[in-house]
CHARMM-style PDB file with segment names, atoms N, HN, CA, C and O in Angstrom:
ATOM      1  N   MET     1       7.114  16.519  -3.376  1.00  0.00      PROA
ATOM      2  CA  MET     1       7.115  15.719  -4.212  1.00  0.00      PROA
ATOM      3  C   MET     1       6.554  14.213  -3.947  1.00  0.00      PROA
ATOM      4  O   MET     1       7.265  13.287  -3.557  1.00  0.00      PROA
ATOM      5  N   THR     2       4.862  14.100  -4.283  1.00  0.00      PROA
ATOM      6  HN  THR     2       4.284  14.852  -4.601  1.00  0.00      PROA
ATOM      7  CA  THR     2       4.062  13.463  -4.496  1.00  0.00      PROA
ATOM      8  C   THR     2       5.027  12.089  -5.094  1.00  0.00      PROA
ATOM      9  O   THR     2       5.686  11.964  -6.127  1.00  0.00      PROA
ATOM     10  N   ILE     3       4.722  10.976  -3.716  1.00  0.00      PROA
ATOM     11  HN  ILE     3       4.187  11.078  -2.877  1.00  0.00      PROA
ATOM     12  CA  ILE     3       4.736   9.445  -3.975  1.00  0.00      PROA
ATOM     13  C   ILE     3       4.065   9.016  -4.580  1.00  0.00      PROA
ATOM     14  O   ILE     3       3.052   9.302  -3.941  1.00  0.00      PROA
ATOM     15  N   ILE     4       3.576   8.258  -5.761  1.00  0.00      PROA
ATOM     16  HN  ILE     4       4.398   8.025  -6.280  1.00  0.00      PROA
ATOM     17  CA  ILE     4       2.637   7.767  -6.521  1.00  0.00      PROA
ATOM     18  C   ILE     4       2.500   6.011  -6.074  1.00  0.00      PROA
ATOM     19  O   ILE     4       3.540   5.397  -6.314  1.00  0.00      PROA
ATOM     20  N   VAL     5       1.652   5.376  -5.620  1.00  0.00      PROA
ATOM     21  HN  VAL     5       0.807   5.874  -5.425  1.00  0.00      PROA
ATOM     22  CA  VAL     5       1.095   4.052  -5.828  1.00  0.00      PROA
ATOM     23  C   VAL     5       0.813   3.561  -6.517  1.00  0.00      PROA
ATOM     24  O   VAL     5      -0.319   3.943  -6.816  1.00  0.00      PROA
ATOM     25  N   ARG     6       1.232   2.557  -7.310  1.00  0.00      PROA
ATOM     26  HN  ARG     6       2.151   2.248  -7.066  1.00  0.00      PROA
ATOM     27  CA  ARG     6       0.732   1.840  -9.012  1.00  0.00      PROA
ATOM     28  C   ARG     6       0.313   0.744  -8.563  1.00  0.00      PROA
ATOM     29  O   ARG     6       0.377   0.412  -7.380  1.00  0.00      PROA
ATOM     30  N   ILE     7      -0.318  -0.148  -9.787  1.00  0.00      PROA
ATOM     31  HN  ILE     7      -0.370   0.122 -10.749  1.00  0.00      PROA
ATOM     32  CA  ILE     7      -0.810  -0.905  -9.592  1.00  0.00      PROA
ATOM     33  C   ILE     7       0.443  -2.529  -9.705  1.00  0.00      PROA
ATOM     34  O   ILE     7       0.230  -3.740  -9.643  1.00  0.00      PROA
ATOM     35  N   GLN     8       1.663  -1.718  -9.884  1.00  0.00      PROA
ATOM     36  HN  GLN     8       1.836  -0.734  -9.934  1.00  0.00      PROA
ATOM     37  CA  GLN     8       2.760  -2.962 -10.070  1.00  0.00      PROA
ATOM     38  C   GLN     8       3.510  -2.862  -8.082  1.00  0.00      PROA
ATOM     39  O   GLN     8       4.105  -3.647  -7.343  1.00  0.00      PROA
ATOM     40  N   ASP     9       3.019  -1.474  -7.981  1.00  0.00      PROA
ATOM     41  HN  ASP     9       2.536  -0.836  -8.581  1.00  0.00      PROA
ATOM     42  CA  ASP     9       3.490  -1.579  -6.444  1.00  0.00      PROA
ATOM     43  C   ASP     9       2.615  -2.411  -5.681  1.00  0.00      PROA
ATOM     44  O   ASP     9       3.023  -3.043  -4.707  1.00  0.00      PROA
ATOM     45  N   ILE    10       1.767  -2.433  -5.964  1.00  0.00      PROA
ATOM     46  HN  ILE    10       1.436  -1.919  -6.755  1.00  0.00      PROA
ATOM     47  CA  ILE    10       0.775  -3.760  -4.924  1.00  0.00      PROA
ATOM     48  C   ILE    10       0.949  -4.988  -5.413  1.00  0.00      PROA
ATOM     49  O   ILE    10       1.346  -5.800  -4.577  1.00  0.00      PROA
ATOM     50  N   ARG    11       0.787  -5.375  -6.453  1.00  0.00      PROA
ATOM     51  HN  ARG    11       0.464  -4.715  -7.132  1.00  0.00      PROA
ATOM     52  CA  ARG    11       1.354  -6.731  -6.953  1.00  0.00      PROA
ATOM     53  C   ARG    11       3.589  -6.701  -5.963  1.00  0.00      PROA
ATOM     54  O   ARG    11       4.092  -7.581  -5.264  1.00  0.00      PROA
ATOM     55  N   ASP    12       3.821  -6.196  -6.130  1.00  0.00      PROA
ATOM     56  HN  ASP    12       3.412  -5.482  -6.697  1.00  0.00      PROA
ATOM     57  CA  ASP    12       5.337  -5.730  -5.983  1.00  0.00      PROA
ATOM     58  C   ASP    12       5.260  -6.040  -4.019  1.00  0.00      PROA
ATOM     59  O   ASP    12       6.308  -6.367  -3.464  1.00  0.00      PROA
ATOM     60  N   ALA    13       3.949  -5.887  -3.176  1.00  0.00      PROA
ATOM     61  HN  ALA    13       3.098  -5.622  -3.627  1.00  0.00      PROA
ATOM     62  CA  ALA    13       4.243  -5.677  -1.617  1.00  0.00      PROA
ATOM     63  C   ALA    13       3.284  -6.997  -1.698  1.00  0.00      PROA
ATOM     64  O   ALA    13       2.531  -7.280  -0.766  1.00  0.00      PROA
ATOM     65  N   GLY    14       3.365  -7.726  -2.802  1.00  0.00      PROA
ATOM     66  HN  GLY    14       3.977  -7.496  -3.559  1.00  0.00      PROA
ATOM     67  CA  GLY    14       2.487  -9.151  -2.633  1.00  0.00      PROA
ATOM     68  C   GLY    14       1.026  -9.193  -2.621  1.00  0.00      PROA
ATOM     69  O   GLY    14       0.354 -10.133  -2.197  1.00  0.00      PROA
ATOM     70  N   PHE    15       0.606  -8.148  -3.096  1.00  0.00      PROA
ATOM     71  HN  PHE    15       1.153  -7.384  -3.440  1.00  0.00      PROA
ATOM     72  CA  PHE    15      -0.870  -8.511  -3.405  1.00  0.00      PROA
ATOM     73  C   PHE    15      -1.311  -9.194  -4.948  1.00  0.00      PROA
ATOM     74  O   PHE    15      -0.583  -9.580  -5.863  1.00  0.00      PROA
ATOM     75  N   CYS    16      -2.347  -9.178  -4.864  1.00  0.00      PROA
ATOM     76  HN  CYS    16      -2.938  -8.865  -4.121  1.00  0.00      PROA
ATOM     77  CA  CYS    16      -2.867  -9.398  -6.416  1.00  0.00      PROA
ATOM     78  C   CYS    16      -3.224  -8.269  -6.727  1.00  0.00      PROA
ATOM     79  O   CYS    16      -3.372  -7.301  -5.982  1.00  0.00      PROA
ATOM     80  N   SER    17      -3.494  -8.396  -8.682  1.00  0.00      PROA
ATOM     81  HN  SER    17      -3.374  -9.183  -9.287  1.00  0.00      PROA
ATOM     82  CA  SER    17      -4.625  -7.311  -8.730  1.00  0.00      PROA
ATOM     83  C   SER    17      -6.196  -7.236  -8.689  1.00  0.00      PROA
ATOM     84  O   SER    17      -6.978  -6.311  -8.909  1.00  0.00      PROA
ATOM     85  N   ARG    18      -6.387  -8.683  -8.289  1.00  0.00      PROA
ATOM     86  HN  ARG    18      -5.752  -9.435  -8.110  1.00  0.00      PROA
ATOM     87  CA  ARG    18      -7.647  -9.176  -8.339  1.00  0.00      PROA
ATOM     88  C   ARG    18      -8.951  -8.894  -6.971  1.00  0.00      PROA
ATOM     89  O   ARG    18     -10.158  -8.669  -6.876  1.00  0.00      PROA
ATOM     90  N   GLY    19      -7.406  -9.143  -5.853  1.00  0.00      PROA
ATOM     91  HN  GLY    19      -6.426  -9.325  -5.931  1.00  0.00      PROA
ATOM     92  CA  GLY    19      -8.112  -8.617  -4.616  1.00  0.00      PROA
ATOM     93  C   GLY    19      -7.785  -7.118  -4.604  1.00  0.00      PROA
ATOM     94  O   GLY    19      -8.634  -6.319  -4.207  1.00  0.00      PROA
ATOM     95  N   ALA    20      -6.982  -6.850  -4.886  1.00  0.00      PROA
ATOM     96  HN  ALA    20      -6.293  -7.499  -5.209  1.00  0.00      PROA
ATOM     97  CA  ALA    20      -7.144  -5.086  -4.580  1.00  0.00      PROA
ATOM     98  C   ALA    20      -8.167  -4.503  -5.644  1.00  0.00      PROA
ATOM     99  O   ALA    20      -8.661  -3.385  -5.493  1.00  0.00      PROA
ATOM    100  N   ARG    21      -8.381  -5.101  -6.439  1.00  0.00      PROA
ATOM    101  HN  ARG    21      -7.980  -6.009  -6.562  1.00  0.00      PROA
ATOM    102  CA  ARG    21     -10.043  -5.102  -7.033  1.00  0.00      PROA
ATOM    103  C   ARG    21     -11.356  -4.770  -6.302  1.00  0.00      PROA
ATOM    104  O   ARG    21     -12.133  -3.824  -6.172  1.00  0.00      PROA
ATOM    105  N   ARG    22     -11.188  -6.119  -5.866  1.00  0.00      PROA
ATOM    106  HN  ARG    22     -10.557  -6.888  -5.971  1.00  0.00      PROA
ATOM    107  CA  ARG    22     -11.752  -6.690  -5.133  1.00  0.00      PROA
ATOM    108  C   ARG    22     -12.144  -5.225  -3.908  1.00  0.00      PROA
ATOM    109  O   ARG    22     -13.200  -4.597  -3.983  1.00  0.00      PROA
ATOM    110  N   TRP    23     -10.958  -4.904  -2.777  1.00  0.00      PROA
ATOM    111  HN  TRP    23     -10.100  -5.415  -2.716  1.00  0.00      PROA
ATOM    112  CA  TRP    23     -10.720  -4.253  -1.846  1.00  0.00      PROA
ATOM    113  C   TRP    23     -11.494  -2.404  -2.134  1.00  0.00      PROA
ATOM    114  O   TRP    23     -12.308  -1.700  -1.537  1.00  0.00      PROA
ATOM    115  N   ALA    24     -10.468  -2.254  -3.638  1.00  0.00      PROA
ATOM    116  HN  ALA    24      -9.807  -2.826  -4.123  1.00  0.00      PROA
ATOM    117  CA  ALA    24     -11.395  -1.111  -3.745  1.00  0.00      PROA
ATOM    118  C   ALA    24     -12.924  -1.000  -3.717  1.00  0.00      PROA
ATOM    119  O   ALA    24     -13.532  -0.210  -2.995  1.00  0.00      PROA
ATOM    120  N   ALA    25     -13.457  -1.821  -4.526  1.00  0.00      PROA
ATOM    121  HN  ALA    25     -12.963  -2.463  -5.112  1.00  0.00      PROA
ATOM    122  CA  ALA    25     -14.511  -1.571  -4.784  1.00  0.00      PROA
ATOM    123  C   ALA    25     -15.510  -1.668  -3.316  1.00  0.00      PROA
ATOM    124  O   ALA    25     -16.367  -0.826  -3.047  1.00  0.00      PROA
ATOM    125  N   GLU    26     -15.193  -2.881  -2.449  1.00  0.00      PROA
ATOM    126  HN  GLU    26     -14.497  -3.565  -2.667  1.00  0.00      PROA
ATOM    127  CA  GLU    26     -15.663  -2.503  -1.186  1.00  0.00      PROA
ATOM    128  C   GLU    26     -15.591  -1.572  -0.554  1.00  0.00      PROA
ATOM    129  O   GLU    26     -16.340  -1.372   0.402  1.00  0.00      PROA
ATOM    130  N   ASN    27     -14.550  -0.661  -0.977  1.00  0.00      PROA
ATOM    131  HN  ASN    27     -13.941  -0.824  -1.754  1.00  0.00      PROA
ATOM    132  CA  ASN    27     -13.735   0.250   0.055  1.00  0.00      PROA
ATOM    133  C   ASN    27     -14.657   2.008  -0.567  1.00  0.00      PROA
ATOM    134  O   ASN    27     -14.845   3.017   0.113  1.00  0.00      PROA
ATOM    135  N   GLY    28     -15.042   1.762  -2.041  1.00  0.00      PROA
ATOM    136  HN  GLY    28     -14.890   0.943  -2.594  1.00  0.00      PROA
ATOM    137  CA  GLY    28     -15.917   2.956  -2.248  1.00  0.00      PROA
ATOM    138  C   GLY    28     -14.575   3.736  -3.434  1.00  0.00      PROA
ATOM    139  O   GLY    28     -14.731   4.885  -3.848  1.00  0.00      PROA
ATOM    140  N   TRP    29     -13.604   3.069  -3.745  1.00  0.00      PROA
ATOM    141  HN  TRP    29     -13.477   2.135  -3.409  1.00  0.00      PROA
ATOM    142  CA  TRP    29     -12.162   3.233  -4.442  1.00  0.00      PROA
ATOM    143  C   TRP    29     -12.747   2.954  -6.311  1.00  0.00      PROA
ATOM    144  O   TRP    29     -13.249   1.957  -6.829  1.00  0.00      PROA
ATOM    145  N   ASP    30     -12.347   4.502  -6.979  1.00  0.00      PROA
ATOM    146  HN  ASP    30     -11.939   5.312  -6.558  1.00  0.00      PROA
ATOM    147  CA  ASP    30     -12.330   3.815  -8.105  1.00  0.00      PROA
ATOM    148  C   ASP    30     -11.051   3.248  -8.877  1.00  0.00      PROA
ATOM    149  O   ASP    30     -10.076   3.846  -9.333  1.00  0.00      PROA
ATOM    150  N   PHE    31     -11.433   1.696  -8.869  1.00  0.00      PROA
ATOM    151  HN  PHE    31     -12.225   1.210  -8.499  1.00  0.00      PROA
ATOM    152  CA  PHE    31      -9.750   0.988  -9.395  1.00  0.00      PROA
ATOM    153  C   PHE    31      -9.984   1.474 -10.835  1.00  0.00      PROA
ATOM    154  O   PHE    31      -8.860   1.871 -11.142  1.00  0.00      PROA
ATOM    155  N   ARG    32     -10.683   1.653 -11.769  1.00  0.00      PROA
ATOM    156  HN  ARG    32     -11.596   1.331 -11.519  1.00  0.00      PROA
ATOM    157  CA  ARG    32     -10.131   1.975 -13.102  1.00  0.00      PROA
ATOM    158  C   ARG    32      -8.876   3.715 -13.369  1.00  0.00      PROA
ATOM    159  O   ARG    32      -7.985   4.116 -14.117  1.00  0.00      PROA
ATOM    160  N   ASP    33      -9.829   4.242 -11.925  1.00  0.00      PROA
ATOM    161  HN  ASP    33     -10.553   3.915 -11.317  1.00  0.00      PROA
ATOM    162  CA  ASP    33      -9.231   5.596 -11.928  1.00  0.00      PROA
ATOM    163  C   ASP    33      -7.717   5.189 -11.528  1.00  0.00      PROA
ATOM    164  O   ASP    33      -6.751   5.482 -12.233  1.00  0.00      PROA
ATOM    165  N   PHE    34      -7.618   4.402 -10.182  1.00  0.00      PROA
ATOM    166  HN  PHE    34      -8.403   4.163  -9.609  1.00  0.00      PROA
ATOM    167  CA  PHE    34      -6.399   4.013  -9.953  1.00  0.00      PROA
ATOM    168  C   PHE    34      -5.257   3.404 -11.062  1.00  0.00      PROA
ATOM    169  O   PHE    34      -4.062   3.688 -11.149  1.00  0.00      PROA
ATOM    170  N   LEU    35      -6.030   2.510 -11.836  1.00  0.00      PROA
ATOM    171  HN  LEU    35      -7.001   2.280 -11.766  1.00  0.00      PROA
ATOM    172  CA  LEU    35      -4.876   1.694 -12.566  1.00  0.00      PROA
ATOM    173  C   LEU    35      -4.238   2.808 -13.636  1.00  0.00      PROA
ATOM    174  O   LEU    35      -3.129   2.682 -14.155  1.00  0.00      PROA
ATOM    175  N   LEU    36      -5.193   3.974 -13.876  1.00  0.00      PROA
ATOM    176  HN  LEU    36      -6.094   4.077 -13.454  1.00  0.00      PROA
ATOM    177  CA  LEU    36      -4.855   4.984 -15.198  1.00  0.00      PROA
ATOM    178  C   LEU    36      -4.000   6.041 -14.283  1.00  0.00      PROA
ATOM    179  O   LEU    36      -3.189   6.723 -14.910  1.00  0.00      PROA
ATOM    180  N   ASN    37      -4.096   6.262 -12.810  1.00  0.00      PROA
ATOM    181  HN  ASN    37      -4.755   5.709 -12.301  1.00  0.00      PROA
ATOM    182  CA  ASN    37      -3.370   7.514 -12.162  1.00  0.00      PROA
ATOM    183  C   ASN    37      -2.865   7.272 -11.547  1.00  0.00      PROA
ATOM    184  O   ASN    37      -1.994   8.136 -11.439  1.00  0.00      PROA
ATOM    185  N   GLY    38      -2.646   6.092 -10.480  1.00  0.00      PROA
ATOM    186  HN  GLY    38      -3.354   5.390 -10.567  1.00  0.00      PROA
ATOM    187  CA  GLY    38      -2.651   6.126  -9.315  1.00  0.00      PROA
ATOM    188  C   GLY    38      -3.273   6.628  -8.523  1.00  0.00      PROA
ATOM    189  O   GLY    38      -4.485   6.817  -8.623  1.00  0.00      PROA
ATOM    190  N   MET    39      -2.411   7.020  -7.351  1.00  0.00      PROA
ATOM    191  HN  MET    39      -1.427   6.865  -7.270  1.00  0.00      PROA
ATOM    192  CA  MET    39      -2.842   7.140  -5.953  1.00  0.00      PROA
ATOM    193  C   MET    39      -1.511   7.716  -4.940  1.00  0.00      PROA
ATOM    194  O   MET    39      -0.585   6.994  -4.571  1.00  0.00      PROA
ATOM    195  N   PRO    40      -1.643   8.959  -4.651  1.00  0.00      PROA
ATOM    196  CA  PRO    40      -1.326   9.353  -3.486  1.00  0.00      PROA
ATOM    197  C   PRO    40      -0.915   8.150  -2.399  1.00  0.00      PROA
ATOM    198  O   PRO    40      -1.648   7.307  -1.881  1.00  0.00      PROA
ATOM    199  N   VAL    41       0.456   8.364  -2.248  1.00  0.00      PROA
ATOM    200  HN  VAL    41       1.051   9.049  -2.669  1.00  0.00      PROA
ATOM    201  CA  VAL    41       0.604   7.252  -1.151  1.00  0.00      PROA
ATOM    202  C   VAL    41       0.092   7.755   0.211  1.00  0.00      PROA
ATOM    203  O   VAL    41      -0.221   6.910   1.049  1.00  0.00      PROA
ATOM    204  N   GLU    42      -0.014   8.995   0.483  1.00  0.00      PROA
ATOM    205  HN  GLU    42       0.240   9.682  -0.198  1.00  0.00      PROA
ATOM    206  CA  GLU    42      -0.552   9.573   1.688  1.00  0.00      PROA
ATOM    207  C   GLU    42      -1.980   9.155   1.718  1.00  0.00      PROA
ATOM    208  O   GLU    42      -2.488   9.162   2.839  1.00  0.00      PROA
ATOM    209  N   LYS    43      -2.760   8.780   0.686  1.00  0.00      PROA
ATOM    210  HN  LYS    43      -2.347   8.774  -0.225  1.00  0.00      PROA
ATOM    211  CA  LYS    43      -4.606   8.603   0.751  1.00  0.00      PROA
ATOM    212  C   LYS    43      -4.154   7.544   1.000  1.00  0.00      PROA
ATOM    213  O   LYS    43      -5.125   6.975   1.500  1.00  0.00      PROA
ATOM    214  N   MET    44      -2.967   6.526   1.011  1.00  0.00      PROA
ATOM    215  HN  MET    44      -2.179   6.988   0.605  1.00  0.00      PROA
ATOM    216  CA  MET    44      -3.247   4.605   1.283  1.00  0.00      PROA
ATOM    217  C   MET    44      -2.919   5.028   2.994  1.00  0.00      PROA
ATOM    218  O   MET    44      -3.751   4.877   3.888  1.00  0.00      PROA
ATOM    219  N   GLU    45      -1.865   5.446   3.144  1.00  0.00      PROA
ATOM    220  HN  GLU    45      -1.189   5.569   2.418  1.00  0.00      PROA
ATOM    221  CA  GLU    45      -1.598   5.796   4.848  1.00  0.00      PROA
ATOM    222  C   GLU    45      -3.108   6.461   5.273  1.00  0.00      PROA
ATOM    223  O   GLU    45      -3.562   5.781   6.194  1.00  0.00      PROA
ATOM    224  N   GLU    46      -3.899   7.404   4.960  1.00  0.00      PROA
ATOM    225  HN  GLU    46      -3.531   7.957   4.212  1.00  0.00      PROA
ATOM    226  CA  GLU    46      -5.045   7.786   5.858  1.00  0.00      PROA
ATOM    227  C   GLU    46      -5.801   6.516   5.982  1.00  0.00      PROA
ATOM    228  O   GLU    46      -6.100   6.209   7.136  1.00  0.00      PROA
ATOM    229  N   HSD    47      -6.197   5.660   4.972  1.00  0.00      PROA
ATOM    230  HN  HSD    47      -5.955   5.909   4.034  1.00  0.00      PROA
ATOM    231  CA  HSD    47      -7.271   4.770   5.218  1.00  0.00      PROA
ATOM    232  C   HSD    47      -7.021   4.120   6.489  1.00  0.00      PROA
ATOM    233  O   HSD    47      -7.832   4.156   7.414  1.00  0.00      PROA
ATOM    234  N   GLY    48      -5.339   3.227   6.569  1.00  0.00      PROA
ATOM    235  HN  GLY    48      -4.680   3.198   5.818  1.00  0.00      PROA
ATOM    236  CA  GLY    48      -5.294   2.779   8.143  1.00  0.00      PROA
ATOM    237  C   GLY    48      -5.271   1.438   8.024  1.00  0.00      PROA
ATOM    238  O   GLY    48      -4.779   0.815   8.966  1.00  0.00      PROA
ATOM    239  N   ASP    49      -5.844   0.608   6.737  1.00  0.00      PROA
ATOM    240  HN  ASP    49      -6.244   1.113   5.972  1.00  0.00      PROA
ATOM    241  CA  ASP    49      -6.205  -0.760   7.017  1.00  0.00      PROA
ATOM    242  C   ASP    49      -4.888  -1.383   6.564  1.00  0.00      PROA
ATOM    243  O   ASP    49      -4.016  -0.782   5.936  1.00  0.00      PROA
ATOM    244  N   TYR    50      -4.837  -2.841   7.010  1.00  0.00      PROA
ATOM    245  HN  TYR    50      -5.546  -3.329   7.519  1.00  0.00      PROA
ATOM    246  CA  TYR    50      -3.427  -3.950   6.455  1.00  0.00      PROA
ATOM    247  C   TYR    50      -2.816  -3.564   5.368  1.00  0.00      PROA
ATOM    248  O   TYR    50      -1.611  -3.413   5.163  1.00  0.00      PROA
ATOM    249  N   PHE    51      -4.028  -3.362   4.446  1.00  0.00      PROA
ATOM    250  HN  PHE    51      -5.006  -3.486   4.612  1.00  0.00      PROA
ATOM    251  CA  PHE    51      -3.264  -3.688   3.054  1.00  0.00      PROA
ATOM    252  C   PHE    51      -2.943  -2.197   2.495  1.00  0.00      PROA
ATOM    253  O   PHE    51      -2.217  -2.357   1.513  1.00  0.00      PROA
ATOM    254  N   CYS    52      -3.166  -0.897   2.698  1.00  0.00      PROA
ATOM    255  HN  CYS    52      -3.755  -0.767   3.495  1.00  0.00      PROA
ATOM    256  CA  CYS    52      -3.019  -0.022   2.208  1.00  0.00      PROA
ATOM    257  C   CYS    52      -1.551   0.357   3.423  1.00  0.00      PROA
ATOM    258  O   CYS    52      -0.686   1.180   3.124  1.00  0.00      PROA
ATOM    259  N   LEU    53      -1.544  -0.279   4.508  1.00  0.00      PROA
ATOM    260  HN  LEU    53      -2.247  -0.947   4.752  1.00  0.00      PROA
ATOM    261  CA  LEU    53      -0.449   0.466   5.319  1.00  0.00      PROA
ATOM    262  C   LEU    53       0.654  -0.282   4.221  1.00  0.00      PROA
ATOM    263  O   LEU    53       1.548   0.347   3.655  1.00  0.00      PROA
ATOM    264  N   THR    54       0.432  -1.580   4.061  1.00  0.00      PROA
ATOM    265  HN  THR    54      -0.295  -2.091   4.521  1.00  0.00      PROA
ATOM    266  CA  THR    54       1.441  -2.624   3.961  1.00  0.00      PROA
ATOM    267  C   THR    54       2.067  -2.475   2.636  1.00  0.00      PROA
ATOM    268  O   THR    54       3.144  -3.011   2.375  1.00  0.00      PROA
ATOM    269  N   VAL    55       1.189  -1.517   1.519  1.00  0.00      PROA
ATOM    270  HN  VAL    55       0.314  -1.082   1.732  1.00  0.00      PROA
ATOM    271  CA  VAL    55       1.423  -1.130   0.318  1.00  0.00      PROA
ATOM    272  C   VAL    55       1.952   0.258   0.614  1.00  0.00      PROA
ATOM    273  O   VAL    55       2.865   0.500  -0.176  1.00  0.00      PROA
ATOM    274  N   ALA    56       1.729   1.268   1.453  1.00  0.00      PROA
ATOM    275  HN  ALA    56       0.988   1.071   2.095  1.00  0.00      PROA
ATOM    276  CA  ALA    56       2.375   2.350   1.748  1.00  0.00      PROA
ATOM    277  C   ALA    56       3.790   2.435   1.899  1.00  0.00      PROA
ATOM    278  O   ALA    56       4.585   3.286   1.501  1.00  0.00      PROA
ATOM    279  N   ALA    57       4.017   0.935   2.831  1.00  0.00      PROA
ATOM    280  HN  ALA    57       3.371   0.244   3.154  1.00  0.00      PROA
ATOM    281  CA  ALA    57       5.200   1.237   3.766  1.00  0.00      PROA
ATOM    282  C   ALA    57       6.411   0.504   2.495  1.00  0.00      PROA
ATOM    283  O   ALA    57       7.597   0.833   2.527  1.00  0.00      PROA
ATOM    284  N   HSD    58       5.888  -0.458   1.489  1.00  0.00      PROA
ATOM    285  HN  HSD    58       4.925  -0.725   1.463  1.00  0.00      PROA
ATOM    286  CA  HSD    58       6.710  -0.687   0.650  1.00  0.00      PROA
ATOM    287  C   HSD    58       7.351   0.122  -0.627  1.00  0.00      PROA
ATOM    288  O   HSD    58       8.416  -0.186  -1.164  1.00  0.00      PROA
ATOM    289  N   VAL    59       6.490   1.231  -1.018  1.00  0.00      PROA
ATOM    290  HN  VAL    59       5.626   1.481  -0.582  1.00  0.00      PROA
ATOM    291  CA  VAL    59       6.612   2.019  -1.596  1.00  0.00      PROA
ATOM    292  C   VAL    59       7.818   3.047  -0.968  1.00  0.00      PROA
ATOM    293  O   VAL    59       8.915   3.314  -1.456  1.00  0.00      PROA
ATOM    294  N   ARG    60       7.186   3.532   0.325  1.00  0.00      PROA
ATOM    295  HN  ARG    60       6.294   3.315   0.722  1.00  0.00      PROA
ATOM    296  CA  ARG    60       7.638   4.341   0.850  1.00  0.00      PROA
ATOM    297  C   ARG    60       9.142   3.879   0.675  1.00  0.00      PROA
ATOM    298  O   ARG    60       9.996   4.604   0.166  1.00  0.00      PROA
ATOM    299  N   LYS    61       9.399   2.497   1.184  1.00  0.00      PROA
ATOM    300  HN  LYS    61       8.705   1.908   1.598  1.00  0.00      PROA
ATOM    301  CA  LYS    61      10.811   1.931   1.223  1.00  0.00      PROA
ATOM    302  C   LYS    61      11.387   1.937  -0.273  1.00  0.00      PROA
ATOM    303  O   LYS    61      12.300   2.711  -0.558  1.00  0.00      PROA
ATOM    304  N   LYS    62      11.009   1.329  -0.935  1.00  0.00      PROA
ATOM    305  HN  LYS    62      10.267   0.700  -0.704  1.00  0.00      PROA
ATOM    306  CA  LYS    62      11.601   1.405  -2.749  1.00  0.00      PROA
ATOM    307  C   LYS    62      11.725   3.216  -3.139  1.00  0.00      PROA
ATOM    308  O   LYS    62      12.445   3.431  -4.114  1.00  0.00      PROA
ATOM    309  N   HSD    63      11.170   4.345  -2.547  1.00  0.00      PROA
ATOM    310  HN  HSD    63      10.585   4.171  -1.755  1.00  0.00      PROA
ATOM    311  CA  HSD    63      11.646   5.343  -3.111  1.00  0.00      PROA
ATOM    312  C   HSD    63      12.578   5.251  -2.374  1.00  0.00      PROA
ATOM    313  O   HSD    63      13.667   5.190  -2.945  1.00  0.00      PROA
ATOM    314  N   ASN    64      12.586   5.207  -1.027  1.00  0.00      PROA
ATOM    315  HN  ASN    64      11.702   5.256  -0.563  1.00  0.00      PROA
ATOM    316  CA  ASN    64      14.102   6.045  -0.148  1.00  0.00      PROA
ATOM    317  C   ASN    64      15.065   5.420  -0.801  1.00  0.00      PROA
ATOM    318  O   ASN    64      15.768   6.179  -1.468  1.00  0.00      PROA
ATOM    319  N   GLU    65      15.410   4.020  -0.851  1.00  0.00      PROA
ATOM    320  HN  GLU    65      14.838   3.404  -0.309  1.00  0.00      PROA
ATOM    321  CA  GLU    65      16.358   2.970  -1.520  1.00  0.00      PROA
ATOM    322  C   GLU    65      16.487   4.400  -2.736  1.00  0.00      PROA
ATOM    323  O   GLU    65      17.002   5.498  -2.526  1.00  0.00      PROA
ATOM    324  N   VAL    66      15.930   3.975  -3.800  1.00  0.00      PROA
ATOM    325  HN  VAL    66      15.512   3.083  -3.970  1.00  0.00      PROA
ATOM    326  CA  VAL    66      16.173   5.162  -5.191  1.00  0.00      PROA
ATOM    327  C   VAL    66      16.607   6.261  -5.044  1.00  0.00      PROA
ATOM    328  O   VAL    66      17.493   6.752  -5.744  1.00  0.00      PROA
ATOM    329  N   ASN    67      15.924   6.920  -3.913  1.00  0.00      PROA
ATOM    330  HN  ASN    67      15.204   6.522  -3.345  1.00  0.00      PROA
ATOM    331  CA  ASN    67      16.711   8.271  -4.047  1.00  0.00      PROA
ATOM    332  C   ASN    67      18.145   8.686  -2.869  1.00  0.00      PROA
ATOM    333  O   ASN    67      18.885   9.649  -2.670  1.00  0.00      PROA
ATOM    334  N   ASN    68      17.982   7.569  -2.420  1.00  0.00      PROA
ATOM    335  HN  ASN    68      17.381   6.787  -2.581  1.00  0.00      PROA
ATOM    336  CA  ASN    68      18.915   7.726  -1.304  1.00  0.00      PROA
ATOM    337  C   ASN    68      20.427   6.498  -1.398  1.00  0.00      PROA
ATOM    338  O   ASN    68      21.166   6.417  -0.417  1.00  0.00      PROA
ATOM    339  N   GLY    69      20.637   5.841  -2.373  1.00  0.00      PROA
ATOM    340  HN  GLY    69      20.037   5.907  -3.170  1.00  0.00      PROA
ATOM    341  CA  GLY    69      21.178   4.799  -2.841  1.00  0.00      PROA
ATOM    342  C   GLY    69      21.009   3.953  -1.628  1.00  0.00      PROA
ATOM    343  OT1 GLY    69      21.413   2.790  -1.625  1.00  0.00      PROA
TER     344      GLY     69
END
């Protein structure tokens, strides 16, 4: 099962949408596509910077809490 990161996950991890948009532009990611489709958590982890790793860890933690009670 693929875990998808959504914009709300970025907000829940403590980042703002404006900053995420700027980060995406600086890193060549299509922010509009992200808003529409999300992004697999593995892709964020592969990037490896603080922003991606923080959001990915938050999403994985939330996923585990929901699925493991």
